[in-house]
C-alpha angles and dihedrals in degrees: 000000000000091000090051090052090053089052092053095047101038094108088061088064095054124104111240090214102054095015090224128115112288116274116199089349120216129184120220124209095271089060100249118128129219141168107278093234092046096054092042092052091045092054095040089061092058113107092192118064092240115109123201140181111261089218108042098016092230109156129225132197125217104028109269119246110245120225124179113250101228097191092049090047090054091050091050089049091055090048091054091052090059089061092231099122109167101212115141118263116258092250089063092063118090116256129197092278096043131089107247126215109259092213102050116104122212112003106014126225124226115273115240096190140018122213117222091199098048092033089220137111125233139200118222094271098046091043092062096092089062087063098038106035115072099219090050092051090072093060118105113243121199137172113293111285133187091198102068092121089063086069091064122087107238091212103045101021089230131129112269102234097149132074125212108213090188094061096024095232142112116257139175125246093262090054090055091060095037124036093005099046110144092018124124100264130172136168117281088240092056093048090047090054092054094045089047089060090052090048091055090052089052091050091051090052091050093048091050090050090050090054091049092049092048089054090050092050090052091050091049092050089053089049091053090053091048092050092050093047093047093046093048092049092048092050091051094048093044093051090050092052094044091051089064089055099034096131091057108031108025093125093048090051090056092047093052092050092050092049093049092050092046093049091043089056091046094050094043090048091050093050092045091049089055089045091052092050090051091048089050089051090050090052091049092047091050090049089049091048090052091051091050091046091052090047091050090056094050107122095196106087093198094052089047091055092044092056100033100082093054094046105035100066111095114210118229114263115248091212135062118263092252142003119230117197117194124209107281138191095213106182100352090105088065091061091051092049093049091048089054090051089058088063096042107046093159092062098050099097096037123031110006099047090072090055091053093050093049092048091053097046098045111051091144095224099178132030112264113265116245119261110267113261098191137058092246090051092055092045091056087062095047118130136187114249129190130182123250111234090203090067099043120112111241092248091061121090117205119207144156093056091315093302097110130056127193132182113243131181094221113078113241120236096241117160118253112272133167091227094060121112106233105177105035129048093244137133135185132213123261091227123075114225124224132144117023116336137167129188139162132220126202108210139191127187123353104346136156128204116210148164122214144173117256093242094063109130116263109184121081137009100275126124090258087072099038118097112248095011098091139039093263100067143043122207140191112200119205116198119186091200125027119187126191122195135187131187122242125219093276093052098256116140115233129191105251102179141354120204124181119215103009126167134215129189123209133191124163090348092304111131124210121187114221130197120202145132114299116254136150090218124074127189123208124202121192129186100180096185094048093043093237123147117174132179122205135194105227124205125116085328135026117245122190110237103175138352128201124200113193143119119271113208099184138030112279132227127209112245139193128199117195103206101185141035091253097050130117137162137189135195105234134193107257113250 
């Protein structure tokens, strides 16, 4: 029974300073007991010669003489022998990342609440007066915070319980009648209520976006399965057909299988990359939602308003709100092409092999993305382009790391090459262009911007080599000065009109006149898969000059045609 009594009363034998069992206990005049070293250290730290009880705050003058309480020391000794020391567990002490109790001496305990009225943090023991003492019960307690001093006005040393909507900042009452007189001011609680409503709207938007992205991820996963199934079926069918013709087309069978597998991997990787980006966005949105949720539960109005501007803004999504995937044939066209080869063995190595390759490399997995409507959208498609010296006419000088071309009278000593344009002052890019691309050209003089297939003719001065005058190239012609003449009734030519900065578009010798704002810089947007080719006039804004919708059957190359002896052009970084 005695041991049980010790268990029940052990907290009575703890020092309220160090919270451990009393060591060399002494009793001071108010009746409270402490470790001798603890009370000495507590009083030694006092600058004023007024000594108080750490527990009840009763003061003594002069400093009391400390005498060890022998009976109490013996009781504590017996308690220690039982092994039931009542010191707090280590996890109760405040670490570097914790909010410490402002009233603990020595090693501080973790605070469990902060008081917005006292602007102090309390452990469980020192918080008790806020529950027991009537005046303290009116104080507002919140979760422990290290930022209580941010609630104090640095000028007036008062709590900032007001919010100035004019200056968008928290202020104290004195500020509202001083520096912020005449401003639109409300209580921090009222401003918090309004911002809380905005926060909830943001959360609803995030949650809706999460749902949309989860649907997109599911669609993409289904698409991956469809691609794999179609590819596997096509490989099986192709191998069966090629087996019947093994003695004639064994090598082609192997090539088709390799292309299918390669393209399958490419398409699956592309879809999975998009899937991964969407999953990352979902994760980020959930993290953002959690932050907003935590912010919405913040009881401290001032802290809420401090943190709200940095958390409330919702960044624009980099993806469309949903992904629609239409029914596709994937690689089934390959099977049809191979079956046809079985009946036309003589065409395998000439005509039909091209059809097989195109069917494999263009399964059209996802719907084409819409053409960008904004400057930022175009810039996201921008690509670096350099000119290929092996294609440059000998009267063209390349410079600035093959990004600029200038007409010169002296023929350049380029080496002989079958890709070189011999009759027209034209040059093609080194890079082939597929997918979605955007680039800009700064021009001077009579210059044309073009795109062309690699197999456009190079030798001679016929239309088959001239950009825009055949079915293998598309061209936008920029003319600084355009003159139009007519003949009068006596046969004399008269200047009819003079337009500065006019444009003309050519394809397969068909000319289209274009009106648009004058600019020496032209932007070109290409979506190879969607068959879109657009030309823009670029100044402070981008204005669409001409748009082509067609089907591209080969990779394209950017081209430049310097049409006069004063012309030059340069591929520039889009700005």
